[in-house]
C-alpha positions in Angstrom: 64.9 119.7 145.4 68.1 120.4 143.5 69.2 124.0 144.0 70.3 125.6 140.6 73.9 126.7 140.3 74.7 130.3 141.1 75.6 130.7 137.4 72.2 129.6 136.3 70.4 131.8 138.9 72.4 134.8 137.7 71.4 134.0 134.1 67.7 133.7 135.0 67.8 137.1 136.7 69.6 138.5 133.7 67.1 137.0 131.3 64.3 138.7 133.3 66.0 142.0 132.7 66.2 141.8 129.0 64.3 144.7 127.3 61.6 143.7 124.8 61.4 144.9 121.2 58.8 147.4 120.0 56.5 144.4 119.2 56.8 143.2 122.8 58.9 140.1 122.3 62.5 139.0 122.1 64.5 137.3 119.3 66.1 133.9 119.9 69.0 133.3 117.6 70.9 130.0 117.1 74.3 130.0 115.4 75.9 126.7 114.3 79.0 125.7 112.4 79.4 123.7 109.2 81.9 121.4 110.9 82.6 120.2 114.4 85.1 122.6 116.0 87.1 122.8 119.1 85.3 125.0 121.6 88.1 127.5 121.7 87.9 127.9 118.0 84.1 128.3 118.1 84.5 131.0 120.7 87.1 132.8 118.6 84.8 132.8 115.5 81.9 134.1 117.6 84.1 137.0 118.9 85.1 137.8 115.3 81.5 137.7 114.2 80.4 140.2 116.9 83.2 142.6 116.0 82.5 142.3 112.3 78.7 142.8 112.7 79.2 145.9 114.8 81.2 147.5 112.0 77.9 148.0 110.4 76.5 151.2 111.9 73.0 150.0 112.3 74.1 147.1 114.4 76.6 149.0 116.6 74.3 148.7 119.6 73.6 144.9 119.2 73.3 143.5 122.7 71.9 140.5 124.6 72.7 137.3 126.3 74.8 134.5 124.8 74.6 130.8 125.9 76.8 127.9 124.7 75.5 124.4 124.0 77.3 121.3 122.9 74.7 119.6 120.8 73.9 116.1 122.1 73.6 114.8 118.5 77.3 115.3 117.9 76.8 118.4 115.7 79.3 120.4 117.7 79.0 123.8 119.4 75.7 125.8 119.1 75.5 129.4 120.2 72.2 130.7 121.4 71.4 134.4 121.7 68.4 136.2 123.3 68.1 139.9 122.3 65.6 142.6 121.7 67.6 144.0 118.8 66.1 143.6 115.3 68.7 142.2 112.8 68.2 141.4 109.2 68.6 137.7 108.7 70.4 138.2 105.4 72.9 140.5 107.0 73.5 138.2 109.9 73.9 135.1 107.7 76.3 136.9 105.4 78.6 138.0 108.2 78.3 134.7 110.1 79.4 132.8 106.9 82.3 135.2 106.4 83.5 134.5 109.9 83.4 130.7 109.5 79.9 130.0 110.7 77.3 127.7 109.3 73.5 127.8 109.7 71.6 130.6 111.4 68.1 130.3 112.8 65.9 133.0 114.4 62.4 133.3 115.8 60.5 135.7 118.0 59.7 134.5 121.5 57.7 135.8 124.5 60.0 137.5 127.0 59.4 134.7 129.6 60.8 132.2 127.1 64.3 133.6 127.4 64.8 131.7 130.7 64.4 128.5 128.5 68.1 128.9 127.6 69.0 128.2 131.3 68.5 124.5 130.6 71.9 124.4 129.0 73.6 125.7 132.1 73.4 122.5 134.2 76.6 121.8 136.2 76.4 118.1 136.4 77.3 116.2 133.3 78.9 119.2 131.7 81.3 118.1 128.9 85.0 118.4 129.7 85.6 120.7 126.8 83.7 123.4 128.7 86.0 123.4 131.7 87.0 127.0 132.5 84.6 128.3 129.8 81.8 130.8 130.6 78.7 129.0 129.6 76.8 132.3 129.3 77.7 135.9 129.1 76.1 139.3 128.4 77.5 141.3 125.5 77.1 144.8 123.9 76.6 146.5 127.3 73.6 144.4 128.3 73.0 144.9 132.0 73.1 141.5 133.8 73.4 139.9 137.3 77.0 138.8 138.1 77.5 135.3 139.6 79.5 136.8 142.5 76.4 138.8 143.5 74.2 135.7 143.9 73.9 134.4 147.5 72.3 131.0 147.9 70.9 130.4 151.4 69.9 127.0 152.8 70.3 125.0 156.0 73.6 123.8 154.7 75.0 127.2 153.9 73.8 128.7 157.2 75.5 125.8 159.1 78.7 126.3 157.1 78.8 130.0 157.8 78.1 129.4 161.5 81.1 127.0 161.8 83.1 129.4 159.7 82.5 132.2 162.3 83.0 130.1 165.4 85.4 127.2 164.9 89.0 127.7 165.8 91.9 125.3 166.5 94.5 125.2 169.2 97.2 126.0 166.7 95.4 129.1 165.3 93.8 127.5 162.2 90.4 128.6 161.2 87.6 126.5 159.9 88.3 127.8 156.4 91.8 126.3 156.6 90.6 122.8 157.5 90.6 120.3 154.6 87.6 120.5 152.4 86.3 117.0 153.1 86.6 117.7 156.9 84.5 120.8 156.5 81.9 118.8 154.5 81.8 116.2 157.3 81.5 118.9 160.0 78.5 120.5 158.3 76.8 117.1 157.7 77.4 116.2 161.4 75.6 119.3 162.6 72.7 118.7 160.2 72.4 115.2 161.6 72.2 116.6 165.2 75.8 115.5 166.0 78.7 117.5 167.4 80.4 119.0 164.4 83.7 117.3 165.3 82.1 113.8 165.4 84.5 111.2 163.7 87.0 114.0 163.1 90.2 114.7 165.1 88.7 117.7 166.9 87.5 118.2 170.5 85.9 121.1 172.4 87.3 122.8 175.4 85.8 125.4 177.8 87.6 128.7 177.9 86.2 131.6 179.9 82.7 130.2 179.7 82.7 129.7 176.0 83.5 126.8 173.7 86.6 126.9 171.5 87.6 124.0 169.2 91.0 122.4 169.2 92.8 119.9 167.0 93.4 116.3 168.0 93.2 116.7 171.8 90.6 117.4 174.5 92.1 119.9 177.0 89.1 119.7 179.4 
């Protein structure tokens, strides 16, 4: 089973924490553009839209979760928003058009449907234009789970952390300072039941009854 990315896990936790409206549901908004834009320009217009909408007193507390999607049909950037805030579609459409936006669509959804937006957060196959871009974010003070707070545990991560805590080299290098592909190979070796240094230029040596790991030479 493929483990979701930490970003997606953080989003799913955040989506579960969204408060519901008085009617017991959330609102799912989709904002599009009339033309195909560079992602940076789309992000800029979205920021302008939020600032402009909040200038209206009744929308000052507008909050929720935002997710970017690059539409597979070639229609450019779509911006999806899950929120419990009630907004007048005519007000939103007017402001969105003023800020260079296109079509706007909204529908009420059950709270559990908010996690549906997580499907856009796949890491593999992500378009190059999203490199360095936050695919989702909270806005308006919406409480959320931060990616750095997510800890994914598996046999692979447990093995990596064990090697991180125990492996040393004769010249003082730690496991963390080894080349990345060497660390990957070391973890895979252990998972296959092999010495971690198998097929790598590392060898163990006994020192005071315990094993230490040295580079390139066996001192036993």
